[in-house]
N, CA, C and O atoms as a GROMACS GRO file, in nm:
protein
  240
    1MET      N    1   0.508  -0.453   3.023
    1MET     CA    2   0.564  -0.375   2.891
    1MET      C    3   0.567  -0.193   2.864
    1MET      O    4   0.467  -0.126   2.890
    2ARG      N    5   0.677  -0.138   2.816
    2ARG     CA    6   0.638  -0.007   2.837
    2ARG      C    7   0.553   0.030   2.712
    2ARG      O    8   0.563  -0.022   2.600
    3GLN      N    9   0.452   0.144   2.757
    3GLN     CA   10   0.385   0.225   2.650
    3GLN      C   11   0.488   0.320   2.583
    3GLN      O   12   0.592   0.373   2.621
    4LYS      N   13   0.415   0.320   2.464
    4LYS     CA   14   0.500   0.416   2.414
    4LYS      C   15   0.446   0.520   2.431
    4LYS      O   16   0.338   0.522   2.489
    5PHE      N   17   0.516   0.652   2.379
    5PHE     CA   18   0.510   0.811   2.481
    5PHE      C   19   0.393   0.840   2.386
    5PHE      O   20   0.320   0.924   2.439
    6SER      N   21   0.334   0.790   2.227
    6SER     CA   22   0.247   0.818   2.188
    6SER      C   23   0.109   0.755   2.240
    6SER      O   24   0.008   0.821   2.217
    7GLU      N   25   0.097   0.631   2.309
    7GLU     CA   26   0.035   0.602   2.351
    7GLU      C   27  -0.070   0.639   2.525
    7GLU      O   28  -0.179   0.643   2.582
    8ARG      N   29   0.110   0.660   2.536
    8ARG     CA   30   0.026   0.735   2.703
    8ARG      C   31  -0.026   0.895   2.712
    8ARG      O   32  -0.106   0.960   2.780
    9ASN      N   33   0.033   0.909   2.644
    9ASN     CA   34  -0.046   1.100   2.550
    9ASN      C   35  -0.161   1.103   2.526
    9ASN      O   36  -0.232   1.202   2.540
   10GLY      N   37  -0.196   0.994   2.485
   10GLY     CA   38  -0.331   1.001   2.373
   10GLY      C   39  -0.351   1.057   2.281
   10GLY      O   40  -0.456   1.118   2.258
   11TYR      N   41  -0.201   1.046   2.164
   11TYR     CA   42  -0.235   1.072   2.036
   11TYR      C   43  -0.285   0.937   1.933
   11TYR      O   44  -0.364   0.955   1.841
   12LYS      N   45  -0.229   0.806   1.964
   12LYS     CA   46  -0.231   0.712   1.881
   12LYS      C   47  -0.352   0.618   1.943
   12LYS      O   48  -0.396   0.660   2.050
   13ASN      N   49  -0.399   0.519   1.902
   13ASN     CA   50  -0.526   0.445   1.983
   13ASN      C   51  -0.379   0.321   1.911
   13ASN      O   52  -0.321   0.300   1.804
   14PRO      N   53  -0.380   0.275   2.034
   14PRO     CA   54  -0.343   0.116   2.011
   14PRO      C   55  -0.383   0.012   1.907
   14PRO      O   56  -0.476   0.092   1.907
   15ARG      N   57  -0.407  -0.079   1.823
   15ARG     CA   58  -0.442  -0.176   1.770
   15ARG      C   59  -0.474  -0.278   1.845
   15ARG      O   60  -0.379  -0.352   1.868
   16ASP      N   61  -0.586  -0.312   1.898
   16ASP     CA   62  -0.587  -0.439   1.997
   16ASP      C   63  -0.631  -0.566   1.968
   16ASP      O   64  -0.651  -0.657   2.048
   17ILE      N   65  -0.647  -0.568   1.827
   17ILE     CA   66  -0.721  -0.693   1.740
   17ILE      C   67  -0.618  -0.721   1.625
   17ILE      O   68  -0.572  -0.645   1.540
   18LEU      N   69  -0.599  -0.841   1.645
   18LEU     CA   70  -0.547  -0.887   1.495
   18LEU      C   71  -0.667  -0.906   1.366
   18LEU      O   72  -0.777  -0.960   1.367
   19GLN      N   73  -0.597  -0.842   1.270
   19GLN     CA   74  -0.731  -0.892   1.132
   19GLN      C   75  -0.631  -1.038   1.039
   19GLN      O   76  -0.528  -1.072   0.980
   20VAL      N   77  -0.788  -1.081   1.100
   20VAL     CA   78  -0.747  -1.225   1.019
   20VAL      C   79  -0.810  -1.235   0.951
   20VAL      O   80  -0.763  -1.206   0.842
   21GLU      N   81  -0.953  -1.278   0.948
   21GLU     CA   82  -1.056  -1.272   0.850
   21GLU      C   83  -1.075  -1.173   0.706
   21GLU      O   84  -1.116  -1.204   0.594
   22SER      N   85  -1.031  -1.055   0.757
   22SER     CA   86  -1.084  -0.895   0.671
   22SER      C   87  -0.942  -0.811   0.679
   22SER      O   88  -0.841  -0.857   0.733
   23ILE      N   89  -0.947  -0.713   0.633
   23ILE     CA   90  -0.818  -0.587   0.697
   23ILE      C   91  -0.912  -0.463   0.670
   23ILE      O   92  -1.008  -0.465   0.592
   24ASN      N   93  -0.871  -0.357   0.744
   24ASN     CA   94  -0.960  -0.242   0.757
   24ASN      C   95  -0.866  -0.166   0.679
   24ASN      O   96  -0.748  -0.193   0.659
   25GLU      N   97  -0.940  -0.055   0.633
   25GLU     CA   98  -0.874   0.028   0.517
   25GLU      C   99  -0.725   0.113   0.512
   25GLU      O  100  -0.665   0.147   0.410
   26ALA      N  101  -0.685   0.136   0.652
   26ALA     CA  102  -0.530   0.184   0.697
   26ALA      C  103  -0.458   0.089   0.668
   26ALA      O  104  -0.368   0.127   0.593
   27LEU      N  105  -0.451  -0.062   0.700
   27LEU     CA  106  -0.359  -0.134   0.660
   27LEU      C  107  -0.436  -0.154   0.501
   27LEU      O  108  -0.331  -0.140   0.439
   28LYS      N  109  -0.512  -0.170   0.419
   28LYS     CA  110  -0.530  -0.183   0.308
   28LYS      C  111  -0.460  -0.073   0.233
   28LYS      O  112  -0.410  -0.115   0.129
   29ASN      N  113  -0.448   0.013   0.248
   29ASN     CA  114  -0.460   0.127   0.143
   29ASN      C  115  -0.261   0.098   0.195
   29ASN      O  116  -0.192   0.078   0.095
   30ARG      N  117  -0.184   0.094   0.321
   30ARG     CA  118  -0.059   0.056   0.337
   30ARG      C  119   0.020  -0.056   0.263
   30ARG      O  120   0.138  -0.050   0.228
   31LEU      N  121  -0.077  -0.170   0.243
   31LEU     CA  122  -0.008  -0.257   0.194
   31LEU      C  123   0.010  -0.205   0.040
   31LEU      O  124   0.127  -0.206   0.002
   32TRP      N  125  -0.099  -0.152  -0.070
   32TRP     CA  126  -0.163  -0.099  -0.173
   32TRP      C  127  -0.013   0.007  -0.267
   32TRP      O  128   0.050   0.022  -0.371
   33ASN      N  129  -0.040   0.069  -0.069
   33ASN     CA  130   0.160   0.184  -0.106
   33ASN      C  131   0.231   0.136  -0.145
   33ASN      O  132   0.305   0.175  -0.234
   34ASN      N  133   0.233   0.016  -0.081
   34ASN     CA  134   0.371  -0.045  -0.022
   34ASN      C  135   0.418  -0.123  -0.190
   34ASN      O  136   0.521  -0.102  -0.254
   35MET      N  137   0.327  -0.195  -0.219
   35MET     CA  138   0.331  -0.241  -0.397
   35MET      C  139   0.371  -0.192  -0.466
   35MET      O  140   0.480  -0.213  -0.519
   36LYS      N  141   0.283  -0.100  -0.490
   36LYS     CA  142   0.306   0.004  -0.589
   36LYS      C  143   0.456   0.073  -0.653
   36LYS      O  144   0.526   0.095  -0.752
   37MET      N  145   0.438   0.086  -0.493
   37MET     CA  146   0.658   0.193  -0.422
   37MET      C  147   0.743   0.054  -0.496
   37MET      O  148   0.844   0.097  -0.553
   38ILE      N  149   0.731  -0.081  -0.509
   38ILE     CA  150   0.828  -0.206  -0.501
   38ILE      C  151   0.816  -0.201  -0.633
   38ILE      O  152   0.907  -0.168  -0.709
   39TYR      N  153   0.691  -0.236  -0.670
   39TYR     CA  154   0.661  -0.284  -0.827
   39TYR      C  155   0.637  -0.230  -0.925
   39TYR      O  156   0.681  -0.288  -1.024
   40ILE      N  157   0.586  -0.142  -0.944
   40ILE     CA  158   0.536  -0.024  -1.032
   40ILE      C  159   0.568   0.055  -1.010
   40ILE      O  160   0.496   0.138  -1.066
   41ASP      N  161   0.645   0.105  -0.953
   41ASP     CA  162   0.694   0.253  -0.985
   41ASP      C  163   0.841   0.200  -1.022
   41ASP      O  164   0.914   0.286  -1.072
   42SER      N  165   0.909   0.039  -1.002
   42SER     CA  166   1.023   0.014  -1.070
   42SER      C  167   0.980   0.009  -1.182
   42SER      O  168   1.031   0.065  -1.279
   43LEU      N  169   0.877  -0.060  -1.183
   43LEU     CA  170   0.844  -0.095  -1.397
   43LEU      C  171   0.832   0.061  -1.473
   43LEU      O  172   0.850   0.057  -1.594
   44SER      N  173   0.806   0.180  -1.421
   44SER     CA  174   0.762   0.296  -1.468
   44SER      C  175   0.947   0.322  -1.469
   44SER      O  176   0.988   0.398  -1.556
   45ARG      N  177   1.025   0.274  -1.395
   45ARG     CA  178   1.151   0.338  -1.416
   45ARG      C  179   1.266   0.267  -1.485
   45ARG      O  180   1.378   0.311  -1.512
   46GLU      N  181   1.197   0.110  -1.516
   46GLU     CA  182   1.273   0.068  -1.579
   46GLU      C  183   1.221   0.066  -1.757
   46GLU      O  184   1.298   0.030  -1.847
   47TYR      N  185   1.106   0.104  -1.776
   47TYR     CA  186   1.043   0.073  -1.927
   47TYR      C  187   0.916   0.208  -1.925
   47TYR      O  188   0.794   0.214  -1.928
   48PRO      N  189   1.056   0.328  -1.916
   48PRO     CA  190   0.968   0.486  -1.919
   48PRO      C  191   0.945   0.511  -2.042
   48PRO      O  192   0.919   0.630  -2.061
   49ASP      N  193   0.944   0.439  -2.145
   49ASP     CA  194   0.918   0.489  -2.294
   49ASP      C  195   0.725   0.409  -2.225
   49ASP      O  196   0.660   0.449  -2.129
   50ASP      N  197   0.709   0.358  -2.268
   50ASP     CA  198   0.582   0.249  -2.286
   50ASP      C  199   0.492   0.286  -2.124
   50ASP      O  200   0.370   0.296  -2.121
   51MET      N  201   0.553   0.297  -2.038
   51MET     CA  202   0.506   0.283  -1.891
   51MET      C  203   0.423   0.126  -1.870
   51MET      O  204   0.372   0.100  -1.761
   52GLY      N  205   0.419   0.057  -1.951
   52GLY     CA  206   0.389  -0.115  -1.921
   52GLY      C  207   0.232  -0.067  -1.947
   52GLY      O  208   0.148  -0.080  -1.858
   53VAL      N  209   0.194   0.004  -2.108
   53VAL     CA  210   0.003   0.061  -2.132
   53VAL      C  211   0.032  -0.085  -2.246
   53VAL      O  212   0.127  -0.115  -2.319
   54LEU      N  213  -0.110  -0.156  -2.215
   54LEU     CA  214  -0.095  -0.222  -2.320
   54LEU      C  215  -0.233  -0.156  -2.424
   54LEU      O  216  -0.334  -0.096  -2.388
   55ILE      N  217  -0.190  -0.194  -2.561
   55ILE     CA  218  -0.249  -0.088  -2.689
   55ILE      C  219  -0.336  -0.198  -2.765
   55ILE      O  220  -0.285  -0.262  -2.857
   56ILE      N  221  -0.480  -0.222  -2.723
   56ILE     CA  222  -0.484  -0.333  -2.810
   56ILE      C  223  -0.626  -0.258  -2.965
   56ILE      O  224  -0.741  -0.217  -2.947
   57LYS      N  225  -0.535  -0.271  -3.117
   57LYS     CA  226  -0.607  -0.259  -3.179
   57LYS      C  227  -0.743  -0.306  -3.243
   57LYS      O  228  -0.747  -0.428  -3.254
   58LYS      N  229  -0.855  -0.241  -3.289
   58LYS     CA  230  -1.025  -0.303  -3.318
   58LYS      C  231  -0.923  -0.367  -3.412
   58LYS      O  232  -0.808  -0.326  -3.394
   59LYS      N  233  -0.945  -0.482  -3.534
   59LYS     CA  234  -0.956  -0.506  -3.678
   59LYS      C  235  -1.086  -0.485  -3.719
   59LYS      O  236  -1.195  -0.505  -3.665
   60SER      N  237  -1.040  -0.429  -3.854
   60SER     CA  238  -1.107  -0.351  -3.983
   60SER      C  239  -1.175  -0.446  -4.028
   60SER      O  240  -1.244  -0.431  -4.128
   0.00000   0.00000   0.00000
């Protein structure tokens, strides 16, 4: 299999393990950013007035 340009020139380290039991910080951030972009940002476009904030008032 042919190496990528960045791998041949040492610009990027290839990931050599599968993340099964845990995930590294880069993958965790990438997953969170995608979830935010797909779900949370779409909610803010659908409901721009309240932005999905729940306000709980105390009983007096």
